[in-house]
C-alpha positions in Angstrom: 107.9 116.3 31.1 106.1 113.5 33.0 103.7 114.4 35.8 102.4 112.2 38.6 98.7 111.7 38.7 96.8 110.2 41.6 93.8 108.3 40.4 90.7 106.3 41.4 88.8 104.1 39.0 85.5 102.2 39.2 86.1 98.6 38.2 83.4 96.5 36.5 83.1 93.3 34.6 80.2 94.7 32.5 77.5 93.1 34.6 78.5 94.0 38.2 80.2 96.9 39.9 83.3 95.1 41.3 84.7 97.9 43.4 87.3 100.6 43.1 91.1 100.7 42.5 93.4 103.6 43.3 97.0 104.5 42.8 99.5 106.8 41.1 100.8 106.9 37.5 103.4 109.0 35.8 102.4 110.2 32.3 103.0 113.2 30.0 99.2 114.0 29.7 95.9 113.2 31.2 95.0 111.1 28.1 98.1 109.0 28.4 97.4 108.6 32.2 93.9 107.4 31.5 95.2 104.9 28.9 97.8 103.5 31.3 95.2 103.2 34.1 92.7 101.4 31.8 95.4 99.0 30.7 96.5 98.3 34.3 93.0 97.6 35.4 92.6 95.1 32.5 95.9 93.4 33.3 95.1 93.2 37.0 91.8 91.6 36.2 93.5 89.1 33.9 95.9 88.1 36.7 92.9 87.3 38.8 91.0 85.5 36.0 88.5 88.3 35.6 87.5 90.5 32.7 87.7 93.9 34.4 87.5 97.3 32.8 87.7 100.8 34.3 84.3 102.4 33.8 85.1 105.7 35.4 88.6 107.2 36.0 89.1 110.2 38.2 92.5 112.0 38.2 93.7 114.3 41.0 
């Protein structure tokens, strides 16, 4: 059964701390939630012509 996780993630391009992102995600496990969040951060950066990665993900 899927669960809703609230999350915050530190976003970085590898050289600079670019800020934080936050939201909610529905996933079957914490591992699946972390994968979905990392992919979302990468895609959000790509839409903005940046190479972002989530360097720290906190789930609530």
